matplotlib code that plots the C-alpha trace (Angstrom):
import matplotlib.pyplot as plt

x = [10.0, 8.3, 6.2, 3.4, 4.0, 2.4, 0.7, -0.6, -1.9, -3.7, -5.5, -7.0, -8.2, -9.6, -11.8, -12.6, -13.7, -15.8, -17.7, -18.0, -19.4, -21.9, -23.2, -21.1, -21.1, -18.2, -16.2, -16.9, -16.0, -12.9, -11.7, -12.8, -10.6, -7.5, -7.8, -8.2, -4.6, -3.0, -5.7, -5.5, -1.4, -1.9, -4.4, -2.5, 0.0, -2.1, -3.9, -3.0, -6.4, -6.8, -10.5, -11.0, -8.7, -11.0, -14.1, -12.9, -12.3, -16.0, -17.6, -15.5, -16.6, -20.1, -20.3, -18.3, -21.2, -24.1, -22.4, -20.9, -23.4, -21.5, -18.1, -15.5, -15.1, -11.8, -10.2, -6.9, -8.3, -5.5, -4.5, -8.0, -8.5, -5.9, -6.9, -10.5, -9.4, -7.0, -9.9, -12.2, -9.9, -9.3, -12.9, -13.8, -11.0, -12.4, -16.2, -15.5, -13.0, -15.6, -18.6, -16.0, -15.3, -11.3, -8.6, -9.0, -7.1, -4.1, -1.4, -0.7, 2.9, 1.6, 2.6, 4.2, 6.3, 7.3, 10.9, 11.9, 14.1, 14.1, 15.5, 18.0, 19.8, 18.6, 20.5, 23.7, 24.4, 25.6, 23.1, 20.7, 22.1, 21.7, 18.3, 17.4, 19.8, 17.8, 14.7, 15.2, 16.3, 13.1, 11.1, 12.8, 11.6, 8.3, 5.2, 4.5, 8.1, 7.5, 4.1, 5.9, 8.6, 6.1, 4.2, 7.0, 9.2, 7.1, 4.0, 5.3, 3.4, 4.3, 4.3, 1.1, -0.5, 0.8, -0.3, -3.8, -3.5, -2.1, -3.9, -1.1, 0.7, 2.9, 5.8, 5.3, 5.8, 8.9, 10.1, 9.2, 10.7, 14.2, 14.2, 13.4, 16.3, 18.7, 17.8, 18.6, 21.8, 22.8, 23.2, 23.9, 26.2, 25.1, 26.0, 23.3, 20.8, 21.0, 20.8, 18.3, 15.8, 16.8, 15.5, 12.1, 12.0, 13.2]
y = [1.8, -0.6, -3.3, -5.0, -8.8, -10.0, -13.0, -10.8, -8.2, -11.0, -12.5, -9.3, -8.2, -11.4, -11.2, -7.7, -8.6, -11.2, -9.2, -6.8, -9.3, -10.0, -6.4, -5.0, -1.5, -0.9, -3.1, -1.5, 1.6, 0.0, -0.9, 2.5, 4.3, 1.6, 1.2, 4.9, 6.3, 3.1, 3.1, 7.0, 6.7, 3.9, 5.6, 9.0, 6.9, 6.5, 10.2, 13.7, 14.4, 13.4, 14.1, 11.8, 9.4, 10.2, 9.4, 6.5, 5.2, 6.1, 4.5, 1.5, 1.1, 1.6, -1.2, -3.4, -2.5, -3.2, -6.1, -7.8, -10.6, -12.0, -11.1, -13.8, -14.4, -16.0, -12.8, -11.2, -8.0, -5.5, -6.8, -7.7, -3.6, -2.4, -4.6, -3.5, 0.4, -0.6, -1.9, 0.8, 3.7, 2.5, 1.8, 5.1, 6.8, 5.0, 6.0, 9.9, 10.0, 8.3, 10.8, 13.9, 14.6, 16.2, 16.3, 12.4, 10.6, 8.9, 8.0, 4.3, 4.9, 6.9, 5.6, 7.9, 6.9, 9.0, 7.9, 8.6, 7.3, 8.0, 11.1, 10.2, 8.8, 11.9, 13.8, 12.5, 14.6, 11.7, 9.6, 12.3, 13.1, 9.2, 9.3, 11.6, 9.7, 6.6, 8.3, 9.5, 6.0, 4.4, 7.5, 6.5, 2.5, 1.5, 1.8, -2.0, -2.1, 0.9, -0.7, -3.5, -2.3, 0.0, -2.7, -5.3, -2.6, 0.1, -2.0, -5.0, -7.3, -10.9, -12.3, -13.7, -10.6, -8.2, -10.9, -10.5, -6.5, -6.4, -9.1, -10.9, -14.3, -14.8, -15.5, -12.2, -10.0, -12.3, -11.3, -7.4, -7.2, -9.2, -6.8, -3.9, -4.7, -5.1, -2.1, -0.3, -2.4, -1.2, 2.2, 1.6, 0.4, -3.0, -1.9, 0.8, -0.9, -3.5, -0.8, 0.5, -2.8, -4.3, -0.6, -0.8, -4.3, -3.6]
z = [10.9, 13.1, 12.5, 14.8, 14.5, 11.9, 13.6, 16.3, 14.1, 11.9, 14.9, 16.2, 12.6, 12.1, 15.2, 14.6, 10.9, 12.0, 14.6, 11.5, 9.5, 12.1, 12.0, 15.1, 14.5, 16.8, 15.1, 11.7, 13.3, 14.2, 11.0, 9.6, 11.9, 12.1, 8.2, 7.6, 7.5, 5.7, 2.8, 2.4, 2.1, -0.3, -2.2, -2.4, -4.4, -7.4, -7.1, -6.0, -5.4, -2.0, -1.9, -4.5, -2.4, 0.6, -1.1, -2.9, 1.0, 2.2, -1.1, -0.1, 3.4, 2.4, -0.2, 2.3, 4.9, 2.8, 1.7, 4.8, 4.5, 1.5, 2.2, 2.7, 6.5, 6.2, 4.5, 5.4, 6.2, 5.1, 1.8, 1.3, 1.9, 0.3, -3.2, -2.5, -2.5, -5.3, -7.6, -6.8, -7.4, -11.3, -11.4, -10.5, -12.4, -15.7, -15.0, -13.9, -17.1, -19.0, -18.3, -19.0, -15.4, -16.0, -13.5, -12.5, -14.8, -13.4, -15.9, -16.1, -15.0, -11.5, -8.2, -5.7, -2.8, 0.0, 1.4, 4.8, 7.3, 11.4, 12.5, 14.3, 10.8, 8.8, 10.9, 9.7, 6.5, 4.6, 5.5, 4.4, 0.8, 0.5, 1.0, -1.6, -4.0, -3.0, -3.2, -7.0, -8.1, -6.0, -8.3, -11.6, -11.2, -13.3, -11.5, -10.7, -9.3, -7.2, -6.0, -4.9, -3.2, -1.2, -0.2, 0.8, 2.6, 3.5, 4.3, 5.8, 3.5, 2.2, -1.2, -1.2, 0.4, -2.5, -4.9, -3.4, -3.6, -7.2, -8.8, -10.2, -9.3, -6.5, -9.2, -10.6, -7.1, -6.6, -10.3, -9.7, -6.8, -7.8, -11.1, -8.8, -6.6, -8.8, -10.7, -7.6, -6.6, -10.8, -9.1, -5.6, -3.0, -2.0, 1.6, 1.7, -0.2, 2.7, 5.5, 3.9, 3.5, 7.2, 8.6, 7.2, 8.6, 12.0]

ax = plt.figure().add_subplot(projection="3d")
ax.plot(x, y, z, "-o")
ax.set_aspect("equal")
plt.show()
């Protein structure tokens, strides 16, 4: 998994965001197309209803467009969008559950991570077995620990960005991450855990 350098990604997003706030329709479309996949994958961690996730993303961008004059011009776009979708989905779930629409309630501990590594590594049977075992261990972590692992190592976000998304303090992010890693190390060889984390950050 490769990440675009954060400084370059941030500066490009910043320019697009500011054009969007000025009412540039093409910038709005760039944000939607550029972040739909990321937001969809993130939303699906909370709900298995893909149509609900898609509708929530569309609602989010409609909300942003209608209120663009009042949005923060200095927002860090990726964590801002992810945090906004997270809040919107939970609010929509609570609202629909309240009016009696079934099938949307998300359990408090629900957060699914689809773990994968590059095909060249999966081709080695021993690594495939380890990957499945690690996938199982991550799946057994509490929801917030799984989410912080996902945001840190699968989305490449820093502590402050994760703090914004999850609406917790930076110290809480650090604590959750440390507890999760400690839990994984208890059941897994340290050298493979190190390989796993380094691989995701390449």
